[in-house]
N, C-alpha and C positions, 0 to 999 in steps of 0.2 A: 504494500500500500504506500509506503514511504517513497519507494522508487517511482511509483506511478504518479504521485503528486509532484515529484521533482521534474519529471518529464513534461508534465502539463505546464509547470512554471517556466521551464526553459523554452518550450514552444511558444508560450505567451510572449517571452522576451523577443523572439524572432518576429512574431507578428507585429508587436508594437514597434520594433525597430524599423521594419519595412514600411509601416504606415507613417512613421515619424517624419520622413522627408523624401522617400523615393517617389519618383514621378516618371511616367513614360513620356512626358512632354519636355523635350529638350529646352524649351524656352522658359521652363519653370526656374525661377531664381531661388537660391538657398536663403535661409534666414541669415540675418547679419551675425557677425562674429560675437556680438555681445549677448545674443540670445542664450537662454538657459536650455534646459531639457533634461529629463530624467528617464527617458525611455529609449535611448539609443538614437533618437532623432538628433539630439545634440545641437550645439551651436555650429556655425559655419557649414550648414547644409546637411549634417548627419549623413543619412543614406541617399541624399539627393544626387542627381546626375551632374549638377553644376555646369550644365551646358554641353555635356558629352552626349553624342547621338547614341541613344540606347538601342535604337532599332537596326541601324545599318551594320553594326558590329557587336553581336551579342557577347562575344568573348571579352569585350572591354568592360562588361558588367559582372564578370565572374568574381567570386569571393575567395575561393580556395585554390590559389595558384601561388607557387613559390619558385623563384629562380635559384634558390639554395645558396645564395652568397656568391663568392668568387668575384671576379672582375668582369665588367661589361665587355672588355676586349675579347676575353676567352669565349664568352657566349657568342659574340659577333663573328668570330673567326671559325666557329665550329662548322665543319664540312665545307668551308670555303677554300679555294686554291691559295697556295702560299703567296702568290703575287697580289692578293687582295689588299688594298691599302687599309690601314688601321685608322678608324675615326678618332675624333677627339675624346679625351677622358671626360665622362659626364661630371665627375667630381669637381672639375675646373669651373663649373658654373656656380659653385658654392662660394660666392663672394658677397660683400655687403650689399644689401638690397634684394638678394634672392629670397623668394617666397614671402615677401613682405605682405602682411595681412592675410596669410594663408593659414590653413589648418595645421600644417606641419611647420614647426619652428626650426630655425637654423641660425647658429651664431658661431660655429667653429669653421673659420674661413679657410679655403684652399690657398696654398702658397706653393709655387714652383721653386724647387731647391736645386735642380740640376737640369741642364738643357738637353740631355739625351734620354728623356723619359719615354718618348713615344717611339715604338718600333716602326719602321717604314711600312711593313706589311705583315700579314699573318705568318708568313714563313719565319721572319725574324723574331716575332713573338714566340713561336714554338721553339726556336733555337734557344732563346733566353730561358724559357721554362725548363727545357731539357737539361741545360747546364745547371740551372738553379736547383733542380732535384738532386743532382749528384753533389752539389756544393753544400746544401743545407741539410737535406735528409741524410746524406752520407751513407751509412750502412754498408761500407766496403766498396762502394762504387768508385771507379777511377775519377779523380778530381774531387773526392770528398774533403771537406774542411773539418777541422777539429779544434778543440780548446786551445786558444792563444797560439795557433800554429798555422793559420791560413789553410791552404791546401797542400802544404809541404808533406813530403813522405818521411821526414825526420823531425822530431820534436823533443825538446827537453822536458815537455810535460807528459810525454807518453810513458807507458809502463809495459813490462813484458807480459805476453800472453800466458806464459807458464805460471807467473805469480797470480794472475787473475784466476787461472784454472784451479789453484790450490787454496783459495780463500776459505774453503770448507774446513781446512785444517788450521791455517795461519790466523784467520780472523774469527771464524765461527766456533772453533774448538771441537769439531766433530772428530770421531775416531776413524771414520772411513768416508770416502766420497759417495754422496747420495747418487742414485741412478738418475734422478731428475734434477741434477745440479743446475743446469742452465735455467730451468724454469724457476728454481728456488732463488737464484740471484735476481731474476726479474721480479719475483714476488717481494723479496726483501727490500729492494730499492724502489719498487713501484713503477717500473717501466717495462711494458710487455716485450716478449721476444719478437723480433722482426718477422714480418710475414714474407719478406724476401730473404734470400740466402745472405746471411751476415756472419761470416765464419771467423773462427779463431782456432789456432792450432793447440791441441792438447800437449802436455809435456812429452817431449820426445818426437813430436810430429814435425815434419818439414812442411810449412804452409804452402810451398810452391810445388809440392809433390801431390797434393790432393786439393787443389783449388782453394787455398786459404785455410784449410783445417777442417776437422770434423765437429768442432763445437759451434754453437749458435749463440750469437750475442743478442742482448736486448737492444731495442731501437735507439737508445741513447749512447751506445758505444760503437766505435768503428775500428777496424784494423787498417792501419796506414798502408798505402801502396805507393810504389814508385810510378813515374810517368809512363813506363812501359807496361804497367799492370802487375809488376812483381810484388808479391806480398812480403811484408817486413817482419811479421810476428810481433809487432808493437801495437798497442791499443791506445785510444784516447777517447774522451767523451765529446758529445756533440750537442747541438741546440735541443735535440729531442729529450734531453733529461728533464726539460721543463715544457716542451712543446710537442711531445709525442705520448699518446695515451691509448686508451681503449674504451669503446662503448659496446657492450655485449660481446658474446663469443662468436667466432667466425661461422660456426655451424648453427647458430640460432636464427639468423636471418641474413639475407643478402646485404652486403655492404657493412656488416658489423665486424667487430674485432679491433685489433690495433689500428690506429689511424693517426695521421699527422695533424698537427695544429690544435690539439686539445689535450689537456692533462690535469686531472685532479687526483692523480694516483701517487706521484713520486714523493720520495723523501730525500731531497738532495743533500741535506746535512748528513744523514746516515751514509749516503753513497760516498760523499767526499771524505767523511771521517774514516771510512774503511779503505778508500783508495789511497789516502795519505799514508796508510801503513804499508802500502806497496811502493809508493813513490811520493815522498814528502811534498814535492812541488804541487801535487794535486790539492793541497790544502790552501793554495793561493786564493781560491774563490771565497774562502771563509770570511775574508775581510770585507767583501762587497755584496755577497748574496747568500743569505742563509734563511732557514725557516724554523719556526717553533712547532709547527703542526704539519703532519703529512698532507700532501696535496697542494701546498702553497709555497710561495717563495718570498724573498725580500728584494724586489727589483727596484732599487733606489736609483732611478735612471741618471739623474744629474750627479749624484755622488759617485755612481758607477763610472761615468765619463771621467771624473777627476782621477780615479785610480788608474784608468787605462791610459791617461795622458800625462802621468807623472814624469815620463821621460822628457816632456817639455818642461824642463826644470824651473823655468821662471814662473810657472803656475803653482808651484808647491806652496808658497806662503799663503796665497789666497785660498787654496784648497783646504789648508789647515784651519782657516777661519770659519769654515762652514760646519766643522765637526761639532759645534755646539748647537746646531739646528736639530729639530726633532727627527727621530727615525720614522721612516714611512711604514715600518712594521710589516704585517702580514698582507700579502696580496695573492690573488688567484690568477694564474697566467691566463690572459685573454685568448680566445680562439682565433686561429689564423684565417679560417674561411670567411671571416667578416672584414678582413683588412681591406678588400677591394670595395667595401661599402662604407668606409669611414673617410673622414677628412682630417682627423686628428689621431695621434697616437697616445697611448697610455690612458689610464682611467680618468685622469684629470684633464685630458686634452693637452698635456704638457708640451707636445710638439706637433707640428703639422705632419700629416701622414707621408708627405713626400720627403721628409727628412730621413732618408733611407740608411744613412751611415750606421746608425745604431743597430740596424737589423743584423749586421755582421760583426758587431762588437765582441761577441763571445769568441769569435775566430780571429780577432785582431792579432796579427802574427809578430812575435819577437820584437815588441815595441821598445824594449829597453836597449836592444842592440842597434836598431835602425828604425826610428819612428816614422821617418819620411817614407821609407819603403813600405812600412805597415799601412800608412794612410793610403798610399797608392794602390795597394792590394785591395783595400775596401772600395776605392773609387772604380777600380777595374771590374769588380764583381758585383757591386750592389744592385745593378739593374737586373741581372740574371737571378740573384737570390730573391728579389722582390717579385719578379715575374712568376716564379714558381709558388711562392707563398700566396700571392694574390689569385692564383688559379684554383686553389683548393675549394671544394664544395662541401657543404654540410651533409651529413647522412640523412636519409629519408626515414620517417617514422616506421619502425619495423612491425607492421601490422600482423605479420605471421607469428610474431613472438609476443607482442603486447596487446593485440586486439585491434580490430578495425576502428578507424575514426568515425564517430557519429557525425555524419555529414550535416544533418539538420542542425544539430547543436553547435557544430563548428562554424556554420554559416552565421548563426546567431552571434557567436563569439566574434566573428570577423566584423560584424556591424558594430558591436559594442566596442571592440578594440579601436576601431577607426573613428567612431562617431559619438560615443557616450561622453558627455561632459561631466567629469568627476567633480566639478565645482558648480554644478547647477544650483541655483538658490535653495531649492527644496532639500538638498543633501547636507547643507551646513558643514561642508568640509572644513575641519579646523586648520588645515595646512594652507599657507599662503598660496595663491594661484600664480602660475607663471604669467609673465607679461606676453600676451599674444597667444596664438594657437587656438584650438577649439576645445582644449581641456581633456582630450582623449589620450589613450596610451600612445596612439600614433603621433600625437603632437610632439612627443620627445623622441620616440623610437623609430619614426619613419612610417611611410605607407607601403603596403605590400599587395593588397588585393587590387586586381585590375580596376574594379569599380571605383576605387579611390585614387589609384595611381593615374588614371585617365581623367580624373576630375580636376578641372583647372582651379577649383577653390582649395584644393589640397596641395598640388605641386605646380610649379611653373612649367615643368616638362615631365613627361612620363619617364624620361631617362634618369630621373632622380629616384626611381623605384628602389626602395629598401635602403637608401642612403640615410644614415643617422648622423646628424651634424649639430646636435644641440647639447651644450654644456648646461646642465640644470644647476641653478644656484644652490649652494650648500644649505641655505636656510629653508629650501623647499624639499630637496631630496633627503637631507638630514641623515645620511649614512655616515659611518665612522670617519671623523675628520683627519685621522693621522696622516693619511697620504697627502692631503692638501697642506697640512701644517709642515710636513717634511719638505715639501717643495715650496719653500718660503721665498720672500722677496730677496733675502740675502743670498740664498742659493741661486736664484734667478740672475742676480747681478754677477755672481761668480761665473756662472755658465756663459756669460757674454764673451769670455775669453777662451772658451773651450772648442776644440775642433769638431767634436761630435755634436755640439750645439751650433755649428756653422759660424764660428767666429770669423770666417772669411766671407760672410755675407750670403745673399743680398741684405742690405740694411734699410731700416726706416730712417726718418728724418732725425731721430735721436742717435743714430749710429748703432742701433741694436739690430742684431740679425733677425730677419723675418722668419728664419727657420730655426730659431732658438727656443727658449723656454717661454711658452705663452702664458705662464703664470706671472711673467714680468709685467709690471704696471705699464711699462712703455709700449708693450704690444697689445695687451688685452683692453687697455683703455678703461671704459666704465663697465665692461662685462664682469659680472660677479664671478668669483671663484666657485667651482663646483665640480661635479663629476659628469663625464660624457655618457649620455644614454647610449648603450650599445645597439647595433643592429641585432635583430632577433632571429636571423636564419639559424636553423638547427638548435634553437634555444632549449628544446627538450633534452638535448644530449650534453648540455654544458653545466649541469649541477656540480657543485653547489653554487649559490648565487650571491650577488653583490661583489664589489671589487675585492673584498677580503675573503670571500667564500664562507661567510658567516651564516648563511641561510640555506638549509639542505634541499629545499624543493620549492617549486613555483607556488604551490598552495600557500606556503608560509610567506612568500614574497607578497602575494596579494592580500593575505590575511595576517597582519602583524601579530595578532594575539596568539597565533598558532606556533610561533617560533620557539624552539627549545633554547634554553640558556647554555646548557652543557650537553654535548652529544658526541657520539662516536659512530662513524659509518661502519657498517658491518664488513667483516673480513672473511676471506676464504679459509676453510678448515685446512689444517696441516695434514700431510699424509700420516696415517695412523702410527707408523713406526718412528715418526719424527715429531710427534706432538710434544710441545714444550721445548724442543731443541732448535727450531727454526722460526723465523718470522714470516708470516704470510701477508700479502697485500690486501687491498680492498676488493670486495666482491663486485666485479663489473659484469657479471652475467645478467642478462635481461630477465631470466626466469627466476632467479633467486635474489638478485641484488637491487632490482629496479622497482620503483613504485609507479605504475602507470596512471594511477588516479591523481596522485599529488605531483607527478612529474619531478622525479629526483631519485637519488639513491637511498635505499633503506638505511635507517640508523636506529640506534638505541639511545635513550636519554641517560645521562649520568648524573647521579646525585652529588651535590656539593660535599666535598670532604671524603669522597669514596676512592680517590686516586692513591697512588703509591706515595706514602709520606716520607719523601726525601727532602729534608729541610735545607736544601742548598739553593743558592741563588741561580736562577735561570732554568731550573728544571720545571717543566710545565706539567703540573698535575693539579686536579681540582683540590687536592689537600692543601695546597699553598696558594692557589689562585682564586679562592673564594673563602668566605668565612662560614664554616660548618655550623656555628652557633647562631649566626645572624646573616642570612643571605644578602642583606643590604649593608652589612657592616664592613669595616675596613679589613683588608687582608694584605698579605705580603705583596701581591701583585700591584696594589695601589702604590706602595713604596717604589717598586720597580718602574712603574709608569712614569714617575718623576724623573728617573734616570733615563729611560728610553725616550722620553719626551724632550730631553735636553742634550741628546748625544746621538748623532746620525749613525755612528758605527757601533754604539753600545749594544744595540739589538743583536748584532752579529757576533760581537766579541765576547759578551758575557754569557757563556754557556758552560755547563758542566760536561766534560768529555763523555761521549756515549760509550758505555762499557758493557752493557747487558741487554739481552733481548727484552727484558721487562721495560727498560727505558725506551726502547724503540716502540713497544706496544703503547706506552703512555703518550707517545707523540701522535697517536691516532685520535686523541681526544681534542675536540674543538670547544674551547671555553670562551664564550662571548664576553666574559668579564675581564679578559686579558687585554692589555694595551693593544690598540689597533684592530681588535677583533670584535668590536661591538656589532650587534645585529639590529640597531635602530635604523629607521629610514623607510622611505617609500610608503609612509603612513597614509598618504592620500587615497590609496586603493582600499582603505578600510571601509569606505562608503559603499562598496560593491555588496550586493546581496549574495547569498550562497549560490543561487542559480546563475547569477551573472558571472561569478568566479568560475563555476564549472564550465560555462560556455566559452569563456576566454581561454581557459586551460585547454579545452578541446581544440580551439582554433590554433593555439600555439603549437600543437602537435603537427600541424600541416605546413609550418614554415621551414 
């Protein structure tokens, strides 16, 4: 009976939404932007056609269509000859004045940072993409790049394959090598085994006698090769330690399994801590990028730039002055398949998306020996790396594993997503309203359904489909401010002299690089600081949510009251004979690990004070990070927050060495009371009814 009533309610939403503004008469004008609405009709036209001819092209009125991210160029060139000229990048239209008085807001402007962005034709685009795959995905391909080594076949940061092959003994302390050793490494570090052949030689093997060796590496590790393809037997890490993950198992549905451009699985601190025991130089990253909880990182972009360019010795004094600025803390690596639909990088829109140098910063080669050669390597390869990253597509909702999408409910959700005014007068939304837009989800996240993409009251051009270019003021979005605080004006001023922040221009009238830090008052002008609303292609596959990964599912994003304070994502069970002896990773099976109703990974709540009571600074357990006697009372983490909030590198440097499996297990706990890990924000969606949330969730499955 309860389910029956819900379906009636959801159907009513669809009917009301369709009646609220849809018209078969192309001359019908939408209501003005200031109109309210509480039924999906919304302000700025709601479901109206806005002058689009609904009769001559029915496809232009469809609701459930998704281009699945990527970049317009790759879609355009599909099945076209190599000689086909490549059109202009639609994102270049996002300049001041774009979409003025439209339903979709934009304030993160495009800026061109290098003059060789556009390939001449589709053949050149494909060549760039092919080289970028080898360069960035690596996995033993000729031309693979690796940690601080460019695409060189020799690296002082590499480590021998035989040492990697024997971590079961030297690091884990087991008495014999497990039969499933390669899979156990992937589980322990949270990076799946590659789906392509990514080999390494076992002890005693000649890698060139059996095509690289009989072992299989996880996707975040590659074996170095010489230009002629010769294997070296030396290994190094790649970008996929943070940007390679998995959604579902390969045999659960088509397109599932390990995939590039998303990761909520890895524990890079554990990985580097253990690799440092094989090769001490692998600990170099500890000073710039660590994490306190599995599945996240500490990608402090402008502080990172400073470390990478310390070989420009004249910048050292100014770099030291920013170490009193706050740490940006915990961050969830953003997905790559949405790069082609963005105009700005990083969660705070800290740089324009065309500032591509940073995309290869992890591979910045031998910069202390020859920093000018290192810079040139980035310039020579940045377009190819970006072409591949921008080509990636989001996975399709796996109906065979998670159930078919309810089309009627999803269509109702599409109307609500694009047209419901969350600030309609009758809703009494307590959150301040953004200036402009129609008050819908699409107002910040962009338009996706052809009905709205082709509506001139939503977008200036249909080519802006799915492009999200709105930085929501922090007073409105209200998510954890640590990332913003860490990218302070002092940091912005320091970055003006940094090569990764384009200290070589182009410049504005104040002499500040237009491709630099857009938190800089000289660049952003009167735009408020805030967080960039991301494009939502493949959003169903990107849990957990918010920039810090503090919310486990979309149900909790839309319903703030449902968010857990301390939670742990579920893990895979260890093999019976190894239970208690090895660490397993998060369960990314769709059948056992995924919640198709809430859209997110299954988790268990953790009670305050139930963690491992190790009273040492930096150990993240509920026992020290909340007050078991008073959930609202002071705790040790409050004292630590003062330190982390006043020292950019303190978050990374103040850590107890990881020595036990139990410590690694405790790192799976996400505590929203910890510095930078708050789960506040997005409260304006609390005005949605249960039926409306269900409809929007169903729609998001289709993107």
